[in-house]
C-alpha positions as CSV (number, residue, x, y, z in Angstrom):
1,M,-40.6,6.4,-84.1
2,K,-41.3,3.1,-81.9
3,V,-37.9,3.4,-80.2
4,A,-38.3,6.9,-79.2
5,L,-41.8,6.4,-78.0
6,L,-39.9,3.2,-76.1
7,L,-37.5,4.9,-74.3
8,L,-40.1,7.6,-72.8
9,V,-42.1,5.4,-72.0
10,L,-39.0,3.8,-70.2
11,A,-38.0,7.6,-68.6
12,L,-42.3,8.4,-67.2
13,A,-41.6,4.8,-65.7
14,G,-38.6,5.7,-63.8
15,G,-39.5,8.4,-62.7
16,I,-43.1,7.0,-61.0
17,Y,-41.0,5.2,-59.5
18,L,-39.1,7.1,-57.8
19,Y,-41.4,9.5,-57.0
20,Y,-43.2,6.9,-55.1
21,R,-39.4,6.0,-53.1
22,M,-39.3,9.1,-51.7
23,E,-42.8,9.5,-50.5
24,H,-43.0,6.3,-48.4
25,A,-39.4,6.5,-47.3
26,P,-39.6,6.2,-43.3
27,A,-38.3,10.2,-41.8
28,P,-34.4,9.9,-41.1
29,T,-34.2,10.0,-37.5
30,P,-31.3,12.5,-35.1
31,A,-29.5,8.9,-34.9
32,T,-29.4,8.7,-38.4
33,A,-29.8,11.8,-40.3
34,N,-26.3,12.8,-40.1
35,A,-24.6,9.2,-40.2
36,V,-22.1,8.6,-42.6
37,T,-22.3,5.6,-44.8
38,V,-19.1,3.2,-44.6
39,K,-17.8,1.9,-47.7
40,P,-17.4,-2.1,-46.5
41,Q,-14.1,-2.0,-48.1
42,E,-13.5,1.0,-44.9
43,T,-15.0,-1.4,-42.4
44,A,-11.4,-1.6,-39.9
45,K,-10.6,-5.2,-39.7
46,Q,-10.8,-6.9,-36.0
47,D,-9.3,-10.3,-36.3
48,V,-9.8,-12.0,-33.3
49,V,-6.8,-13.9,-32.6
50,P,-8.0,-17.5,-30.4
51,P,-5.4,-17.9,-27.3
52,A,-2.7,-20.1,-27.9
53,P,-2.6,-23.4,-25.7
54,A,-0.8,-23.3,-22.2
55,R,2.5,-24.8,-22.7
56,P,3.2,-27.9,-20.4
57,P,5.5,-27.4,-18.0
58,H,9.4,-28.6,-19.0
59,S,11.3,-27.6,-16.2
60,P,11.9,-29.0,-13.1
61,E,11.4,-25.5,-11.6
62,E,7.9,-25.1,-13.0
63,F,7.1,-29.1,-12.3
64,L,7.6,-28.0,-8.6
65,A,5.6,-24.7,-8.8
66,Q,2.7,-27.0,-9.7
67,G,3.5,-30.0,-7.1
68,R,4.7,-32.5,-9.4
69,Y,7.1,-34.1,-7.6
70,A,7.3,-37.2,-9.2
71,E,8.2,-35.4,-12.8
72,A,10.2,-32.8,-11.5
73,Q,12.6,-36.1,-10.1
74,A,12.7,-37.6,-13.6
75,L,13.8,-34.5,-15.4
76,L,16.7,-34.0,-12.6
77,D,17.6,-37.8,-13.0
78,K,18.0,-36.8,-16.7
79,V,21.0,-34.2,-15.6
80,P,24.7,-35.7,-16.5
81,E,26.8,-36.3,-12.7
82,A,29.0,-33.4,-14.0
83,E,25.9,-30.9,-14.5
84,R,24.9,-31.6,-10.7
85,N,26.1,-28.1,-8.9
86,E,25.1,-27.2,-5.5
87,G,21.3,-25.2,-7.5
88,W,20.8,-28.8,-8.8
89,K,21.2,-30.3,-5.1
90,I,18.9,-27.9,-3.7
91,K,16.1,-28.2,-6.0
92,L,16.4,-32.0,-5.4
93,A,16.2,-31.5,-2.1
94,E,13.0,-29.8,-2.5
95,V,11.4,-32.4,-4.7
96,K,12.6,-34.9,-2.0
97,A,10.8,-32.7,0.8
98,G,8.0,-32.7,-1.7
99,L,7.9,-36.6,-1.9
100,G,8.1,-36.8,2.1
101,D,11.6,-37.7,2.5
102,T,12.4,-35.4,5.0
103,A,15.3,-36.8,5.9
104,F,16.9,-36.6,2.5
105,A,16.1,-33.4,1.8
106,L,18.2,-32.0,5.5
107,K,21.3,-34.2,4.3
108,T,21.7,-32.8,1.2
109,V,20.8,-29.3,2.7
110,D,23.9,-30.0,5.1
111,E,26.1,-30.8,2.2
112,V,25.1,-27.6,0.5
113,L,25.4,-25.6,3.8
114,A,29.2,-27.1,4.5
115,L,30.4,-26.3,1.3
116,H,29.6,-22.6,2.1
117,G,31.7,-23.0,5.6
118,T,30.5,-19.9,8.3
119,E,29.4,-18.0,4.6
120,P,25.7,-16.6,5.8
121,Q,22.8,-18.7,4.2
122,P,19.6,-17.6,5.6
123,D,17.2,-18.8,3.1
124,L,19.1,-21.9,3.0
125,L,19.0,-21.9,6.6
126,L,14.7,-21.5,6.4
127,F,14.6,-23.8,4.5
128,K,16.0,-26.0,6.6
129,A,14.5,-25.4,9.4
130,R,11.5,-25.7,7.9
131,L,12.6,-29.6,7.0
132,E,13.1,-30.1,10.9
133,K,9.9,-28.8,11.9
134,A,8.1,-31.2,9.3
135,S,10.2,-34.1,10.7
136,G,8.9,-33.3,13.9
137,A,12.6,-32.1,15.2
138,L,11.1,-28.4,16.8
139,E,14.1,-27.6,19.0
140,K,16.2,-28.4,15.8
141,A,14.3,-26.1,13.8
142,E,14.3,-23.4,16.8
143,D,17.4,-23.1,17.1
144,T,18.0,-22.9,13.3
145,L,15.3,-19.6,13.2
146,S,17.2,-18.6,16.6
147,H,20.8,-18.4,14.5
148,V,19.3,-17.0,11.2
149,F,17.4,-14.3,13.6
150,L,20.6,-13.1,15.2
151,A,23.0,-13.3,12.2
152,D,21.1,-10.3,11.1
153,K,17.9,-9.1,13.1
154,A,17.5,-6.2,10.4
155,S,17.6,-8.0,7.5
156,P,14.5,-9.9,5.2
157,A,15.4,-13.6,6.4
158,G,15.4,-12.1,10.1
159,L,12.2,-10.9,10.0
160,T,10.6,-14.1,8.1
161,A,13.0,-16.0,11.1
162,A,11.3,-13.7,14.3
163,M,7.7,-14.6,13.2
164,Q,8.2,-18.1,12.5
165,L,9.4,-18.5,16.1
166,S,6.8,-16.5,17.4
167,E,4.6,-18.4,16.0
168,T,6.2,-21.5,17.2
169,W,5.9,-20.6,20.9
170,R,2.8,-19.5,20.9
171,G,1.5,-21.4,24.0
172,R,4.3,-22.2,25.3
173,D,5.3,-22.5,29.0
174,L,7.9,-20.1,30.3
175,G,8.5,-21.9,33.7
176,K,9.9,-24.3,31.6
177,L,12.2,-22.5,29.8
178,P,16.2,-21.9,30.3
179,P,17.2,-18.3,31.1
180,G,19.0,-17.7,27.9
181,K,16.2,-18.9,26.3
182,L,13.6,-16.2,27.7
183,V,16.2,-13.4,26.3
184,N,16.5,-15.0,23.1
185,M,12.3,-14.8,23.0
186,N,12.6,-11.1,24.2
187,L,14.8,-10.6,21.4
188,V,12.6,-12.2,18.7
189,L,9.1,-11.0,20.6
190,T,10.8,-7.4,20.6
191,K,11.5,-7.4,16.6
192,V,7.9,-8.9,15.5
193,L,6.3,-6.4,17.6
194,D,8.2,-3.4,15.9
195,S,7.3,-5.0,12.7
196,A,3.7,-5.4,13.3
197,V,1.2,-4.1,11.1
198,D,-1.8,-6.3,12.8
199,E,-3.6,-5.3,15.4
200,N,-4.3,-8.4,17.0
201,V,-0.5,-9.9,16.2
202,E,0.7,-6.3,18.2
203,K,-1.8,-7.1,21.6
204,E,-0.5,-10.7,21.6
205,C,3.4,-9.8,21.1
206,L,3.1,-6.9,23.7
207,A,0.9,-9.4,25.9
208,R,3.8,-12.2,25.7
209,L,6.6,-9.8,26.0
210,E,5.1,-8.3,29.2
211,E,5.3,-11.7,31.1
212,L,8.9,-12.4,29.9
213,N,10.2,-9.8,31.7
214,Q,8.2,-10.1,34.3
215,R,10.9,-13.4,34.4
216,I,13.8,-11.6,33.1
217,F,13.8,-8.3,34.8
218,F,11.9,-9.0,38.2
219,S,12.1,-12.5,38.9
220,P,15.5,-13.7,41.5
221,Y,17.6,-15.4,38.8
222,P,20.3,-13.0,37.4
223,Y,20.5,-12.8,33.3
224,G,24.1,-12.1,32.5
225,G,24.6,-8.4,31.2
226,L,21.1,-7.0,32.0
227,V,20.1,-8.0,35.8
228,D,22.8,-8.8,38.4
229,L,21.8,-9.5,42.3
230,H,23.7,-7.9,44.7
231,K,24.0,-8.7,48.3
232,V,23.7,-5.8,50.3
233,Q,26.9,-5.5,53.3
234,P,26.6,-3.7,56.4
235,G,26.8,-0.1,56.1
236,E,25.8,0.4,52.4
237,S,23.3,2.7,51.4
238,V,21.1,2.7,48.1
239,S,23.8,5.7,46.5
240,L,27.1,3.3,47.0
241,I,25.5,0.2,45.8
242,A,23.9,2.2,42.5
243,K,27.3,4.0,42.0
244,K,29.0,0.4,41.8
245,Y,26.6,-0.4,39.0
246,K,26.6,3.4,36.9
247,I,22.9,3.8,37.3
248,Y,20.4,6.0,39.5
249,P,19.2,5.1,43.3
250,D,15.6,5.5,42.0
251,R,16.2,2.6,39.5
252,V,17.5,0.2,42.7
253,L,14.3,1.3,44.0
254,R,12.2,0.6,41.3
255,A,13.7,-2.6,40.3
256,N,13.0,-3.9,44.4
257,R,10.2,-2.9,45.3
258,M,11.7,-0.5,47.2
259,K,9.4,3.0,48.6
260,R,12.1,4.0,50.6
261,S,16.5,3.8,50.9
262,D,15.7,3.3,54.7
263,M,14.0,0.0,54.1
264,L,17.8,-1.5,52.6
265,Q,18.9,-4.3,55.4
266,A,22.4,-5.9,55.2
267,G,22.1,-9.2,53.9
268,R,19.1,-8.9,51.2
269,E,19.6,-9.4,48.1
270,L,18.8,-6.7,45.2
271,R,18.4,-6.7,41.2
272,I,20.2,-4.4,39.6
273,I,18.8,-3.9,36.0
274,Q,21.8,-2.6,34.2
275,G,22.0,-0.5,30.9
276,H,21.2,2.5,29.2
277,V,17.3,2.7,28.0
278,H,16.6,4.0,24.7
279,L,13.3,6.0,24.6
280,R,11.1,5.7,21.1
281,V,8.2,7.7,20.6
282,N,5.2,7.2,17.9
283,R,3.3,9.9,18.0
284,D,0.6,8.4,15.9
285,K,-0.4,5.8,18.3
286,F,0.3,8.3,21.4
287,L,3.1,4.9,22.2
288,L,6.4,5.9,24.4
289,T,8.1,1.8,23.9
290,A,11.3,1.7,26.6
291,Y,14.0,-0.6,25.5
292,L,17.0,-1.9,27.0
293,G,19.4,-2.6,24.9
294,D,17.4,-4.6,21.7
295,M,15.8,-5.9,24.1
296,F,12.1,-4.3,24.8
297,F,11.1,-3.0,28.1
298,K,8.2,-1.1,28.9
299,R,5.1,0.7,27.1
300,Y,3.5,3.9,28.5
301,H,0.7,5.3,26.7
302,V,1.2,8.8,26.0
303,G,-0.5,12.6,25.3
304,V,1.5,14.7,22.5
305,G,1.6,18.5,21.3
306,K,-1.7,19.9,19.6
307,E,-2.0,21.4,15.8
308,G,0.4,24.2,16.1
309,S,2.4,23.7,18.8
310,Q,3.4,19.3,17.4
311,T,6.3,17.4,19.2
312,P,9.2,18.0,17.1
313,H,10.3,14.3,15.2
314,G,14.2,13.7,15.7
315,V,16.5,12.2,17.6
316,T,17.5,13.7,21.2
317,R,19.0,12.6,24.5
318,V,17.7,13.1,28.0
319,S,18.7,16.6,29.5
320,K,20.1,17.2,32.9
321,S,17.0,18.4,33.7
322,M,15.5,15.9,35.6
323,A,13.3,16.6,38.6
324,Q,10.8,15.0,40.9
325,N,8.0,17.3,41.6
326,P,8.7,20.1,39.6
327,P,7.5,23.8,40.0
328,Y,6.4,25.4,36.4
329,K,7.1,28.7,35.4
330,V,4.3,30.3,32.9
331,P,5.4,30.9,29.7
332,A,3.2,34.5,29.4
333,T,3.5,35.9,32.4
334,G,6.9,33.8,33.9
335,Q,4.7,33.1,37.0
336,M,6.2,30.0,39.2
337,L,3.5,28.1,39.9
338,G,4.3,25.0,42.9
339,P,4.4,21.5,42.4
340,E,1.2,21.4,44.6
341,D,-0.7,24.1,42.5
342,P,-3.6,22.9,40.8
343,A,-2.7,25.0,37.9
344,N,1.0,23.5,37.6
345,P,0.4,21.1,34.1
346,I,3.6,19.1,34.7
347,G,2.4,16.9,37.3
348,S,5.1,14.7,39.5
349,R,8.1,14.2,37.4
350,W,10.0,16.3,34.8
351,I,12.6,14.3,32.1
352,G,13.9,17.2,30.2
353,L,15.1,16.7,26.2
354,D,18.3,18.5,25.1
355,M,16.1,19.6,22.1
356,G,16.0,23.5,23.4
357,Q,12.6,25.5,23.9
358,G,12.0,23.6,26.9
359,Y,10.8,20.3,25.6
360,G,10.5,17.3,27.7
361,I,8.5,14.4,29.2
362,H,6.2,14.4,31.5
363,G,3.6,14.1,34.1
364,T,-0.1,15.8,34.0
365,R,-3.4,16.4,36.1
366,E,-5.5,16.2,33.4
367,P,-5.5,11.6,32.5
368,D,-8.3,12.2,29.9
369,S,-5.6,13.9,28.0
370,I,-3.3,10.8,27.4
371,G,-3.8,9.5,23.9
372,K,-4.3,13.1,22.6
373,K,-3.0,16.4,21.2
374,T,-3.3,18.6,23.5
375,S,0.1,19.8,24.6
376,N,2.3,22.4,23.7
377,G,4.9,20.5,22.6
378,C,5.8,18.0,24.9
379,I,5.0,14.4,25.4
380,R,2.7,13.5,28.6
381,L,2.1,10.7,30.9
382,T,-0.4,9.5,33.7
383,N,1.6,10.3,36.9
384,E,2.1,6.9,37.4
385,D,3.6,5.9,34.3
386,V,5.8,8.8,34.2
387,E,6.9,8.3,38.0
388,D,8.0,4.0,36.7
389,L,9.8,5.5,33.3
390,Y,11.7,8.5,35.6
391,D,13.4,5.6,37.8
392,Y,14.7,3.7,35.1
393,V,16.1,6.9,32.6
394,M,19.6,8.7,32.7
395,V,21.2,11.8,31.6
396,G,22.1,10.8,27.4
397,D,19.5,8.4,27.1
398,E,18.4,8.4,23.8
399,V,15.0,9.4,22.9
400,T,14.1,9.2,19.0
401,I,10.2,10.8,18.4
402,E,8.8,9.4,15.2
């Protein structure tokens, strides 16, 4: 009886306790009402792995990368004599250069280059040029860089050499340089100009090239294969002289600032600019660049085709359709407009392109259209610029439109 009574009391007490907990429990919030209880053993383990301590350098290459040259040399000195190959010598040269012993480094590089004979080693030569520059042998460094550039202008090493030469030549007095050096400078700066992605570099390069070309093409000095000097003989005409050099009379007149052929006098020395011109049109930048061989010659601003009548891209040539003060046939009506007609859009010169459908390079009566996409597909220049260009191009000259 006592046991039953005790159990009844405990049951009543437990019921009262549960009722009290339910009445006074906080109301579930939206965030917790549907929460799922996660058992401790179900919680994902996220062990945090401490970062491994940085491994100290243990090779010459790693010490070199950190500029720790003495330690790199200590490791190189431990290499057995039988294993001191070409790679070991180059690393030793890098170490010695880092320690300031450029003479030893240059001697070591020359030893490695001698092993290859005439086989090109552009990267090693670039390293040699850096050592020569560090030792104060600037002319030797220029010669080494020029060798790398001229060996392969299109390679990454060639471009690197061109960029370094361009930096070396900044501020150089052109009047003190021999003709051959000026030609080499043009080739190098042409490469830099064509590869420039920085607008300031491009402008600086262009200004220096234009200054160079005044001395190369328009000075009273010959440049073999580029500019010859011709002394006018009695009875000679501009046409005969041009024919002798396989160029057009207009080029002879333009290069010598002669407006008319009857200005020619016996005994006068004429500049003869030789070779075919290659034109490159950049439609996005509205630029036409003229080259003589691999050398920059001139640059002009242009206008190109409008939307729906874009100037076609590709490689073509100057056609036989070249004319001064050309008439114009209106495509829609067939009407012919004379050279002086204000409605004639061709301007003072026409240089036909071998692309069909009447494409060409010409002047304009609307100079404000230069630098814009407003033409029917042709490439237009100011009349002053197209007259200058016209006097240098010849039938068959290559034209690349990009």
